[in-house]
C-alpha positions in Angstrom: 132.9 78.3 107.0 133.6 81.7 108.4 133.3 82.4 112.1 130.6 84.5 113.6 131.5 88.2 113.5 133.9 88.0 110.6 133.5 90.1 107.5 134.0 88.9 104.0 137.4 90.3 102.8 137.9 92.4 105.9 138.9 92.2 109.6 136.8 90.7 112.2 134.4 93.0 114.0 133.3 93.1 117.6 130.5 90.8 118.8 127.1 92.1 118.3 124.7 92.9 121.3 121.7 90.9 122.1 118.3 92.4 122.8 115.7 89.8 123.9 116.4 86.8 121.8 117.6 88.8 118.8 121.1 89.8 117.9 121.1 93.5 116.9 122.8 93.9 113.6 125.6 96.2 112.6 126.3 97.4 109.1 126.3 94.0 107.5 124.7 91.6 110.0 121.1 90.5 110.9 119.9 87.7 113.1 117.4 85.4 111.6 116.0 83.1 114.3 115.1 80.3 111.8 116.7 76.9 111.2 116.7 77.5 107.4 118.2 80.1 105.1 116.9 80.8 101.6 119.5 80.7 98.8 119.3 80.9 95.0 120.5 77.9 93.1 123.3 79.1 90.7 122.3 79.5 87.1 118.6 79.3 87.8 115.7 81.4 89.2 114.9 78.7 91.8 115.3 79.3 95.5 116.0 76.6 98.1 116.5 76.4 101.9 119.9 75.5 103.2 120.9 74.0 106.5 121.4 75.8 109.8 124.7 77.7 110.0 126.3 81.1 109.5 126.6 81.6 105.7 129.0 83.8 103.8 127.6 86.5 101.5 128.3 85.2 98.0 127.1 86.2 94.6 124.3 83.6 94.9 123.2 84.6 98.4 120.6 87.0 99.4 122.1 90.5 99.1 122.2 92.7 102.2 119.0 94.6 102.8 116.9 92.3 100.6 116.0 89.5 103.0 112.3 89.9 102.4 112.8 89.7 98.6 114.8 86.5 98.8 112.2 84.9 101.0 109.4 85.8 98.6 111.0 86.0 95.2 109.4 82.8 93.9 105.8 82.1 94.7 106.9 79.2 96.9 103.4 78.6 98.3 102.2 77.8 94.8 105.0 75.3 94.3 105.0 73.6 97.7 101.2 73.0 97.7 101.5 71.1 94.5 104.6 69.2 95.5 103.2 68.0 98.8 100.1 66.3 97.1 100.2 62.6 96.3 100.2 61.4 92.7 96.5 61.7 91.5 94.6 59.0 89.6 93.6 59.2 86.0 90.1 60.2 86.8 91.4 62.9 89.1 93.8 64.1 86.4 91.0 64.4 83.9 88.9 66.3 86.4 91.8 68.7 87.1 92.4 69.3 83.4 88.7 69.9 82.8 88.6 72.3 85.7 91.6 74.3 84.5 90.2 74.4 80.9 87.0 75.8 82.3 88.9 78.4 84.4 90.6 79.8 81.3 87.5 81.3 79.6 86.3 82.5 83.0 89.6 84.2 83.6 89.4 85.8 80.1 85.9 87.0 81.0 87.0 88.6 84.2 89.9 90.2 82.4 87.4 91.7 79.9 85.3 93.1 82.7 88.5 94.4 84.4 89.4 96.3 81.2 85.9 97.6 80.8 85.7 98.8 84.4 88.9 100.8 83.8 87.2 102.5 80.8 84.1 103.2 82.9 86.3 104.5 85.7 87.9 107.0 83.3 84.4 108.1 82.2 83.3 108.5 85.8 86.3 110.7 86.6 85.6 112.8 83.5 82.0 113.3 84.6 83.0 114.3 88.1 85.9 116.6 87.2 86.0 117.0 83.4 84.7 120.6 83.3 87.1 121.5 86.1 89.9 120.1 84.0 88.8 122.2 81.1 88.8 125.4 83.3 92.3 124.6 84.5 93.5 124.3 80.9 91.7 127.6 80.0 94.1 129.9 81.9 97.0 130.4 79.5 98.8 132.7 82.0 99.2 129.7 84.3 100.3 127.3 81.6 103.1 129.6 80.5 104.8 128.8 83.8 106.6 125.4 83.1 106.4 124.2 86.7 102.7 125.1 86.9 102.2 123.5 83.5 103.7 120.3 84.8 101.4 120.2 87.8 98.4 121.0 85.7 99.3 118.0 83.5 99.5 115.8 86.6 96.3 117.0 88.2 94.2 117.0 85.0 95.3 113.4 84.1 94.5 112.2 87.6 91.1 113.9 87.4 90.1 112.3 84.0 92.1 109.1 84.6 93.3 109.1 81.0 96.5 110.5 79.5 95.0 110.1 76.0 92.2 112.6 76.9 94.5 115.2 78.5 96.9 114.8 75.5 94.0 115.3 73.1 93.0 118.5 74.8 96.6 119.7 74.6 96.8 118.9 70.9 93.5 120.7 70.3 94.7 123.8 72.1 98.0 123.9 70.2 96.2 123.3 66.9 93.8 126.2 67.5 96.7 128.5 68.4 95.7 128.9 72.1 98.9 127.3 73.4 102.4 127.3 72.1 104.3 124.1 71.6 107.0 125.1 74.1 104.3 125.7 76.8 102.6 122.4 76.1 105.7 120.3 76.6 105.7 120.5 80.5 102.0 119.6 80.4 102.8 116.5 78.4 105.4 115.6 81.0 102.8 116.0 83.7 100.3 113.8 81.9 103.0 111.1 81.7 103.2 111.2 85.5 99.5 111.3 86.1 98.7 108.2 84.0 100.8 106.0 86.4 98.3 106.5 89.2 95.9 103.8 87.8 98.1 100.8 88.3 99.2 102.1 91.8 95.5 102.1 92.8 95.2 98.5 91.3 98.1 97.4 93.5 96.2 98.4 96.6 93.7 95.6 95.9 96.4 93.1 96.9 97.0 94.6 100.3 95.5 91.5 102.0 98.8 89.6 101.8 102.0 91.6 102.7 104.2 89.6 100.4 102.0 90.0 97.4 101.4 93.6 98.2 105.1 94.4 98.5 105.8 93.0 95.1 102.7 94.5 93.5 103.3 97.9 94.9 106.9 97.9 93.8 105.9 96.8 90.3 103.4 99.6 90.1 105.5 102.4 91.5 108.5 101.6 89.2 106.4 103.5 86.6 106.0 106.5 89.0 109.7 106.5 89.9 110.8 106.4 86.2 108.5 109.3 85.3 109.5 111.5 88.3 113.2 110.9 87.7 112.8 111.7 84.0 111.0 114.9 84.8 113.5 116.0 87.4 116.3 115.8 84.7 114.5 116.7 81.5 112.2 119.6 82.6 115.2 121.8 83.7 117.0 120.8 80.6 114.0 121.7 78.4 113.5 125.1 80.2 117.2 125.9 79.8 117.8 124.7 76.2 114.5 123.8 74.6 115.9 120.4 73.7 112.6 118.6 72.9 111.1 121.6 71.1 114.1 122.0 68.8 114.6 118.3 68.1 110.9 117.6 67.3 110.8 120.8 65.2 113.7 119.6 63.1 112.0 116.2 62.6 108.7 117.8 61.5 110.4 120.2 59.1 112.6 117.4 57.7 109.9 115.1 56.5 107.0 115.6 54.2 104.3 114.3 56.6 100.8 113.9 55.2 97.7 113.3 57.2 96.1 109.9 57.0 93.0 108.2 58.3 91.9 107.7 61.9 94.1 105.8 64.4 93.0 102.1 64.4 90.7 100.9 67.1 91.9 97.5 68.2 90.8 96.6 71.8 88.0 99.2 71.7 86.3 97.2 69.0 85.7 94.5 71.7 85.1 96.7 74.8 83.1 99.6 73.3 79.9 97.6 72.6 79.7 96.9 76.3 80.8 100.2 77.8 78.6 102.2 75.4 75.6 100.4 76.9 76.6 101.8 80.3 77.6 105.4 79.5 78.4 107.6 76.4 80.2 110.9 76.8 80.5 114.0 74.6 84.2 114.7 75.4 84.2 117.7 73.0 82.5 119.6 75.9 85.8 119.5 77.9 87.8 120.5 74.9 85.5 123.4 74.1 85.8 124.8 77.6 89.6 124.4 77.5 89.8 126.3 74.2 87.6 129.2 75.4 84.3 128.2 73.8 81.6 129.0 76.3 78.7 127.8 74.2 78.8 124.3 75.6 79.6 125.2 79.3 76.0 124.3 80.4 75.9 121.3 78.2 76.0 117.9 79.9 78.8 115.5 79.2 76.3 112.7 79.0 75.4 112.1 75.4 71.6 112.1 74.9 71.2 112.3 71.1 73.3 110.2 68.7 73.5 110.0 64.9 73.5 106.7 63.0 76.2 107.7 60.4 78.2 110.6 61.8 80.5 112.4 59.3 84.2 111.8 59.6 85.7 113.9 62.4 89.3 113.0 62.8 90.1 115.5 65.5 88.2 116.7 68.5 87.9 120.3 67.1 86.3 119.0 63.9 84.0 116.9 66.1 82.7 120.1 67.7 82.1 121.6 64.3 80.4 118.4 63.2 78.1 118.4 66.2 77.1 122.0 65.3 76.4 121.0 61.7 74.2 118.1 62.8 71.6 120.5 64.3 69.3 120.1 61.4 69.8 116.4 60.7 67.8 113.5 62.0 68.9 112.4 65.4 68.0 109.5 67.6 68.4 108.9 71.3 71.5 107.1 72.5 71.1 103.7 74.1 72.8 103.6 77.5 71.7 103.4 81.1 71.7 107.1 82.0 70.1 108.5 78.8 66.8 109.4 80.5 67.6 109.6 84.1 67.9 113.4 84.3 70.7 113.2 86.9 73.4 115.8 86.9 76.9 114.9 85.7 78.4 114.8 89.2 75.8 112.4 90.5 76.2 110.0 87.5 80.0 110.3 87.8 79.9 109.3 91.5 77.5 106.4 90.8 79.8 105.1 88.0 82.9 105.7 90.2 81.5 103.5 93.0 80.2 100.8 90.6 83.4 100.6 88.5 85.5 100.4 91.6 83.4 97.5 92.9 83.7 95.7 89.6 87.4 96.5 89.4 88.1 95.1 92.9 85.9 92.0 92.4 87.5 91.1 89.0 91.0 91.7 90.4 90.4 89.4 93.4 88.9 86.7 91.2 91.7 87.0 88.7 94.3 86.6 91.4 92.5 83.6 92.9 92.3 81.9 89.5 95.9 82.7 88.7 96.8 81.2 92.1 95.0 78.0 91.2 96.3 77.8 87.6 99.9 78.7 88.3 100.9 75.8 90.5 103.8 73.4 90.6 105.8 73.0 87.4 103.5 75.4 85.6 104.6 78.3 87.9 108.2 77.3 87.3 107.9 77.1 83.6 106.1 80.4 83.2 108.4 82.2 85.5 111.5 80.9 83.7 110.1 81.8 80.3 109.2 85.4 81.4 112.2 86.2 83.6 115.0 84.2 82.0 117.5 86.3 79.9 118.7 85.4 76.4 121.8 83.3 76.3 125.2 85.0 76.2 126.4 87.1 74.4 122.8 88.4 73.8 121.8 88.8 77.4 121.7 92.6 77.1 119.0 92.2 74.3 116.4 90.7 76.7 115.4 94.0 78.3 115.0 95.7 74.9 112.9 92.8 73.6 110.7 93.2 76.7 110.3 96.9 75.7 109.1 95.9 72.3 106.6 93.4 73.8 105.3 96.1 76.2 105.0 98.7 73.4 103.2 96.2 71.1 100.8 95.1 73.8 100.1 98.8 74.7 99.5 99.6 71.1 96.9 96.7 70.9 95.0 97.7 74.0 95.6 101.5 73.2 96.2 102.4 76.9 99.3 102.2 79.0 97.1 102.2 82.1 95.3 99.0 81.0 98.5 97.2 80.2 100.4 98.1 83.4 97.3 97.5 85.5 96.9 94.0 83.9 100.5 92.9 84.7 100.4 94.3 88.3 98.6 91.2 89.7 101.2 89.0 88.0 104.0 91.0 89.6 102.3 90.5 93.0 102.1 86.8 92.6 105.8 86.7 91.7 105.2 85.4 88.2 106.9 88.5 86.7 109.9 89.9 88.5 110.4 93.6 89.1 113.5 93.5 86.9 111.4 92.2 84.0 108.4 94.5 84.7 110.6 97.6 84.4 111.4 97.2 80.7 107.8 96.1 80.0 106.6 99.4 81.6 109.1 101.4 79.6 107.9 99.8 76.5 104.3 100.6 77.5 105.3 104.3 77.7 106.5 104.1 74.1 103.4 102.2 73.0 101.0 104.9 74.3 103.0 107.6 72.4 102.7 105.7 69.1 98.9 105.7 69.5 99.1 109.5 70.0 101.3 109.9 66.9 98.8 108.0 64.7 96.0 110.1 66.1 98.0 113.3 65.3 98.6 112.0 61.7 94.8 111.9 61.4 94.6 115.7 61.8 93.7 118.0 58.9 96.5 119.4 56.8 96.4 122.9 58.4 96.8 121.5 61.9 99.0 118.5 61.2 102.4 120.1 61.9 101.7 121.3 65.5 99.7 118.2 66.4 102.4 115.9 65.1 105.1 117.9 66.9 103.3 117.6 70.3 103.0 113.8 69.8 106.7 113.6 69.0 107.5 115.6 72.1 105.8 112.9 74.1 107.7 110.2 72.2 111.1 111.8 72.6 110.5 112.5 76.3 110.1 108.8 77.0 113.0 107.8 74.7 115.2 110.3 76.6 114.1 108.9 79.9 114.9 105.3 78.8 118.4 106.5 77.7 118.9 108.0 81.1 117.6 105.3 83.4 118.0 101.9 81.6 121.0 101.1 79.4 123.5 100.7 82.3 122.6 98.5 85.3 123.9 101.2 87.7 121.5 103.8 86.3 118.4 101.7 86.9 117.5 103.8 90.0 113.7 103.3 89.5 114.0 99.6 90.4 115.8 100.3 93.6 113.4 103.1 94.5 110.4 100.9 93.8 111.8 98.1 95.9 112.4 100.5 98.8 108.7 101.7 98.5 107.6 98.0 98.3 109.4 97.1 101.5 108.0 100.1 103.3 104.4 99.3 102.3 105.0 95.6 103.4 105.5 96.8 106.9 103.2 99.9 107.0 100.3 99.2 104.5 98.7 102.6 105.2 101.9 104.1 103.7 100.6 103.2 100.2 97.5 105.4 100.6 99.8 108.2 102.0 102.1 107.8 99.0 99.1 108.2 96.6 97.8 111.3 98.4 101.2 113.0 98.6 102.6 112.2 95.2 99.5 112.8 93.1 97.6 115.4 95.1 99.3 117.2 98.0 102.8 117.7 96.6 101.6 118.8 93.1 99.1 121.2 94.7 101.8 122.6 97.0 104.3 123.1 94.1 101.5 124.7 92.0 100.7 127.2 94.8 104.4 128.1 95.3 105.0 128.5 91.5 102.1 130.9 91.2 103.7 133.2 93.7 106.6 133.8 91.2 110.0 132.4 90.4 111.5 134.2 93.5 109.2 132.2 95.8 109.9 129.1 93.9 113.7 129.5 94.2 113.4 130.6 97.9 111.4 127.5 98.9 112.7 125.0 96.3 116.5 125.6 96.7 116.6 124.9 100.5 114.3 121.9 100.2 116.3 120.4 97.3 119.6 121.0 99.2 118.1 119.3 102.4 116.8 116.4 100.3 120.2 115.9 98.6 121.9 116.0 102.0 119.6 113.3 103.5 120.0 111.0 100.5 123.8 111.4 100.6 124.0 110.7 104.4 121.7 107.6 104.0 124.0 106.2 101.3 127.1 106.8 103.4 125.4 105.3 106.5 124.7 102.1 104.5 127.9 101.8 102.5 130.7 103.6 104.4 129.6 104.8 107.8 133.3 105.3 108.8 133.5 108.4 106.6 130.8 110.1 108.7 131.2 111.7 112.1 130.0 109.4 115.0 126.9 111.5 115.7 125.8 111.3 112.0 126.3 107.6 111.6 122.7 107.1 112.7 119.7 109.4 112.9 119.2 108.7 116.6 120.1 112.2 117.5 116.8 113.3 115.9 113.4 112.8 117.6 112.0 109.4 116.8 109.1 110.7 114.7 111.5 112.4 112.4 113.4 109.3 111.3 110.8 106.5 111.8 107.2 105.8 110.9 106.7 103.8 114.1 105.1 106.6 116.1 102.7 107.4 113.2 102.0 103.7 112.8 101.1 103.4 116.5 98.6 106.2 116.2 97.0 104.7 113.1 97.0 101.2 114.7 95.2 102.5 117.8 92.7 104.4 115.6 91.9 101.3 113.5 92.3 98.7 116.2 88.6 97.8 116.0 89.0 96.8 112.4 92.3 95.0 112.7 92.7 91.2 112.8 95.8 89.1 113.4 97.7 87.8 110.4 98.4 84.1 110.2 102.1 83.3 110.0 103.3 81.0 107.2 104.9 77.8 108.5 107.1 77.4 105.4 109.0 80.7 105.7 111.0 82.2 108.5 109.6 85.1 110.4 110.1 88.4 108.7 112.9 90.6 109.8 112.6 94.3 109.0 116.2 95.4 108.8 115.6 99.1 108.4 114.0 99.5 111.8 116.5 97.6 113.9 118.8 99.9 115.9 122.5 100.1 115.0 125.0 97.9 116.7 126.9 99.1 119.8 129.7 96.5 120.1 130.9 95.5 123.5 133.6 93.0 124.2 132.1 92.1 127.5 128.7 91.1 126.1 128.1 87.3 126.2 126.7 85.9 122.9 124.1 83.2 122.7 125.1 79.6 121.9 122.9 79.3 118.8 123.9 80.4 115.4 123.3 83.7 113.6 123.1 84.1 109.9 125.4 86.3 107.9 123.3 88.3 105.4 
């Protein structure tokens, strides 16, 4: 047992100061005022509490800076509730089995409503902002700027809540000759970023419990981090070399690709009968506005008249032509809730937005409660081991790629990466799926949504097949390139570390999640869009200093955590700056005072030690004359 104040593999350090009843940590210490310390049992995913004493940091201990994760890695409350109960009788066992069997179809029903609410939510956003999205796409002078094109892809996908819709508009514009393939590639990258907002919104529904919220938010934002990092590398590379444009052009010209039938409808076969009773949209209106056709500008997106046996229309452009050709044919009124209301598109969109959000939140809360009741005791252990355990050596490295195949397959079945990532977000929050396993599942989901786009492109007519297929391949190769950048080596999996940092921040400041959504998907893209429209000189003049400052801050933070001795004394902490510039506490105080009337105290769990937020503790100021307390401190 090492003595207090001793480093592993290094000389002893000075005693640490005490403030109140807490020892203030240095670079590798924290005081945990609890009689128990959580440790992982070697060779398993199980965590157990050890006895009171200072503990050396070993490969099986909690790594520095991740105390919260170690306390909450396994859903211990689910296991302990089951283990503390006495052995039930036979009648009680039968009752429990019957109850669980009844909960399974209920859970599937709530999952069905959850998926349908996501579809209706997408329709609501299209009603509220679809024509605006079409007008944004209409200006080709803006889209010729790669940075502006990226931002347009983000904003339009956030507006319509569907990367498939935005990608279809892009494919139609390229097919009609209104947009070059090279100009469409940044927009495709932006749509990849915008589609990740849905599961981040779903993660907000678990904000009631800090532990679940931390895990859920980290699991949702790992998708955002991957997309942003991929764009930061691949967009400059594409502008400089035309990498994606040339590679996909070679693929298209090398193969004799023939158009086929429509892309298969799998999950939509189950969900469309219900969602079509709520609302039916004529999405060709958005495409016609984007392609410069003003004939449908005053036409409502709400479909009023339908045809029993519509002709085959494999692309959105041919659907417009088909709708025009049906003018003299027999039509009948559609059967949905808003067919005869006479309400404008915006009003219907807001009504559907409110209703779908209520259903979405309710289904998610009920799903989480049912999962909590079903995943107890040994069931939780078995499921977690099956999902999170790697393949045996020497095939351990294959596990992540197998998870990608699973994620791609499931996304192909549901035909939406948003639906798949939103469905696994509650499981990540409960601790059933680890963030390390959710990462390859999310990457596979990115691949799965591109395969659906490829099949849809193959359904294009012969004269438009080449450009449509090339755009779909650009989306596919963008995600493949991102995986090659940020997955094969463990040291390159930066999205996991970034997502964990965001999760820890939201665990302490839950309002930070809303701020993150507004900044990353609205304010920052709008700011970049405005600067880019001023010309490349303004973009370089503003972007270069900001990028240099950001790189400097990241470098200093890394050195402060890993090697503070290489920094000058005044730069070893950020205390020389005003408090509001290096901490969220002042802003948190303002928000807390503003929302004090709505706040309620949180119950503290008796099983786990109190939370210690390491990042906000001040740095150590060692003093040899400072008396240490008689109780123990834990080495982290």
